[in-house]
N, C-alpha and C positions, 0 to 999 in steps of 0.2 A: 715820541713814544718812549715811555720809561720802562726799565727792566723790572724784574721781580724783586722781592724783598732781599735785603742783604742777609748774610748768615746770622748776624747779630739780631736783626729784626725777626727772622724766622724762628730763632731760639726763643725770643721774647714772646712771640705769638703762641708757640707751642706750650710755653710755661703757663700762659693764661687761658688756654683752651680748656673748657670744662671737661670735655671727654678725655683729654690727655691727663688732666688733674685726677680724674677718677681712676684712670689706668695706673697712675703712679701710686695712688692710695691702696688699690687692691693688691699691688705687688709689694707692699710694705713688709709682708711676711718673709720675703726673700733675704734682704739684708739682715733682718732680725735673726734668722736661722744661721746665716753665714757667721755673724758675730758670735752667736751662741756656740757654734761648732768650734770656732777658734779658741774661745775661752775654755770650753769643755776639754779640748784636746791639749791645752797648755802650749799653744803655738807661740804666744808672746813671751812666755817664760823662757822657752828654748831659743828664741831669737834675741833675748835681752842683752846678751854679751856680744853680739855682733852678727854680721851676715852669715848665713848657712845655706848650703845647697839643699834643694828639696829632698834629695835622697838621704842626706845626713839627718835632716829634720824628721823625715819619715821614720828612720830608725830610732830616734829619740822619743818620738810620740806614739810609736806603735801603730802607724797608719800605712795605708797603701801608697807608695810613692806617686803613682800617676794621679790618683784621686787627690792626694794632698797638693800636688802642683796645681790642680784645677781650683782647689780651695784658695790657695795663695794668690792665684791670678784674680780671683773674684775679690779677695781682700785688697788687692792693689787697686781695683776699681772703686773701692770704698775709701781709699786713702789710708788704709791701715798698714800696708807694706809697700815697699818699692822693689820692683824686679830689676836687679843689677845686670844680669845677663841671662843666658839660657838656663842656668842652673841655680843661681843664688838670689836670695831675697833678704831684705833687711826691714826692720820696723821703722815706721815714721813716728813722729812725736805723738800723734793721736793713737797709733797702734800700741805704744808703750802703756797706755792706760788700760789695755786689755789684760795686762799681767797682774795677778794678785799680789798684794803687798807693796805695790809701788804707790808713791804719793799721788792722790787723785784718782786711784784705780776705780774703774766702773765694772770690774769683773763680777763682783757679787750682785750688782744691780742687773746685769745681763743674765746671770744664772737664775735669778728670781723671776725676771720679766718673761723669760722664754723657757721656764721650767716645764718639763713634759706635762705635769698635772695641770698647770695653768693653761698650757697650750691646748690640751684636750678640752678644757672647760670653755675656752673661747671658741673652739670649733663647734661647740654645742649651743652657741648664742641664740639661734632661732628657737631651739627648744626652751631655753631659759626665758626668752621673751614670751613665748606662747603660754608657758605655765606660771611664770613669775617665781619659780623656784630655782634655787642654786643647783648647778649640775653636780651630780655625784657619779664618780667613776663606777661603771658596772662591775669592774673587777674587784673592787674593795669597798665600795660604798662611801668613799671619802670625798669631801670637797677638795678643791685645789689647796685651800688653806690648811686643812687637816693633813693632807698628803705631805706638804712641805714640812710641817711640824714633826712628822714621823721620821724624817731623815736628818741626822745630826748636822751635816754640812749646810743644806738649805735653811734649816731651822736657825742655825747660828748666824747665817747671813741675814735672815729676816729680822732677828733680834738686833743685830748690829745696825741695820738700816733704820730700824725704829729708834734706837738709842741716839743715832746721829741726828735724826729729825727732832727728837725731844730736846737734844742739847742746844738746838738753835733758839728755842724759846723758853726753856725752863727758868732761867734767871729772870727773864722779863715777866713771866707769869707771877713771880713773887713780888715784882715791883708794882703791879697793877691791882693785885688782889691781896688783902691782908689775911694771910694764913696764921698769923701769930695769935689770933683770937681763939684758936682751937688748942685745947690741951693735948689731944691725941688725934692723929689723922690715920685712918686705915686706907692704905693704898692697895687697891685690889687689881691684880694683874699688873703689878708695878714693874715687872721685868727686871732690868739691871739696876734700877734705882736712880736713874739720872734725874728724873723730875723730883722725887721726894727728897733726894740729897740737896737739890737747890732750894727747895722750900724750907727744909730744916735749917739750912745755913742762914736763911733770911729770917728765921723765927727761932731764936736760941732757946726760948722757953717751951717749945713744942716737942712732943715725942711722936713716934709713928710706929705702925706695924705694917709691914709689906707682905702681901700674900701673892704667891705665884707658884708655878710648877717647880718641882725639885731641880730640874735641869737648868733653871734660870738663876737659882739662888747663889751659886758660886760667883757668878759675875756680879750679882747684887752686893754681896759682901765686899768685894773689891772696890766697887764704886762708893759705897758708904764709907769705907775706911779711908779712901783717897780724899773724900770731902770732909773728913773729920767729924762725921756725925754717926758713926757706927754705934756709939754708946747710947744713942737716942732713938734707934730704930731696930725693932725686933723683926726678924724674918720668919715666916711660917709657910710651910708647904701646903698648897691647896689649889683646887680647881675652881674656876668661876662658876661651874655648874653645881658646886657643892655649898657647904655651909659658909656663911659670912661671919667674920669675927664680930662679936658684940661689944658694946660699951664705948666705942670711939665717938668723938665729938664731930668728926667730919668723915665722910666716905668718898674717896677720890677714885674716879675711873678715867684714865687717860687713854684716849683713842681706842676705847673698848666698845662702846655702844655702836659706833659706826660699822663694826664688823658683824652686827647682829640684826636680824629682822625684827619687826615690832614685837612678835610673840616672845622671842627669846630675850630681847632687851627688856621687855616689861617684866618677864619672870625674874631676871637678875635684879632689876631695880626694886621689885617687890620683896625679894629676899633681903636686900639692903634695908628697906623700910621696916621689915620685921625685926631686924637686929638693932635698930636705931632708937635712941631715946627721943622723946618729942622735941627736944631742943637741938638735936643734932642736925647736920646739914649734909646734903648730897652735892658733890662737886664733880661736874663733868667737864673735862678738857677736850674740846672737839672743834672741828671746823663747822661752820654754819653756812649752809647753802643759801644764796639769794633766792627770793621767791620767783623772780624772772631773770633768766640768764642772758647776758649779752654774748655775742660770739666769742669774745676773749674769755669770759667767765666759763663758757662751756668747756674749754680745754682744761680748766682748773677743776671745775666741779662736775660738769656733765659726764666727762669721760671717767673721772674718778668714781663717781656714783655708780656707773655701769660696771666698772671693774669690781667695786665692792660686791655687787650682786653676783657677778660671775665667780669671783674668787672665794667669797665666804658666805654669800647670802645676805650681806649687810646692805646699808644704804646711807647716803648723806641725807641730812634733814635741814629744813628751814627752821627758823625760830618758832613758828607756830606749830610745826610738827614735833619739835622737842617739847613744847608746852603740852601738847596733846598726849605724848608718850608719858611725860611725868604725871599728868593728871590721872591717867589710867593705872599708874603704879603707886598712887597714894601720895603724890607730891604736888606742890605748886611751884612753878617757875618764878622765882622772885628777883633774879638778877642775871644779866648777861654782860660780862666784862671782856672787852676786846684785848687781846694780847699782841703787842707789837711783834712783827716777825720780819725776817730778812726778805730781800728781793727774791721773787720766784716761788715763795712759799704761800700756801693758802692761808686765809685769815683764821686764826684760832681764837676761841673764846673760853672763858671759865663760866659755865652755866651753873647757877646756884639753885638748888631745889630745897624747899622747906616742907617737912611733913605736913600734910593737909590739916588745917585747923590750928597750926602752931607757928604763926608768923614771926614771933620774936627770936632774936639771936641769943645764943648762949652768953 
């Protein structure tokens, strides 16, 4: 007669048990909020110089000592701190990444991912799925995206995260698509200028105009200057909901359309069409969702697509869905060019739209 399973076997069985897997998934909010609290309270910054007692740490973070000790014990369970004795705690290597300003820090990502506005929006997911409409906070009528942009800290973190992502593929986009054929490129919602700077560096004869909100343009100027292209790029303040600069040979929208539902995306593209000469081009830099998702692709595209809906009301789109969107806005989808990206990044494409009835390039 054999005995029961060993401890290792029992652990393995629990890990593969469907009911246990579901329990772990549904409790995912707990570690997320623990990490958010640690970042929001500045725990890692205060522990960065060495171990501290929870009492001293409470004084430095303006928290209740007993409650902070409980938070620290929970952080120990997540591998962020080590409890040295009854009083003192110190950071682990992973915990150091919770401190803002450290190399490899994930503090801004945590602030954005568990921001109160986004948290409330995800809490309304059943309502969002029932209606197909983005959640708007009853207190102010804002989406989670709009709420983040109203606050300087989160807005700066959001812009920094976007710039970091663009930096991963900006130069590669210039390698696979010939932007030098355009005399002038209008970069709408170009943020800090990372992409247009790379494109101008690869196309010395091309000029650009970058339009974005006033609060983004200081960072834009610094990026363009650092890239040595400031003399070839004019910056203008403007909202994507307003007028579009006229007369450019190409209109560039990078990671913009994915944040919009079809109605608002079509309205923006139609405004671009109205500002364009018949020979101009529309250039969308976007991810393109496969028509049928494998389980692996679902984590890349399916979850991101749902987050777009919850966060801003936008959506990921397949090639056919982009073609339909462009057709409804006065364009024909004439090319999709894949942009090589680093490991762990979704596939990006340059989608070229030609004003309907004008297939020739300038």
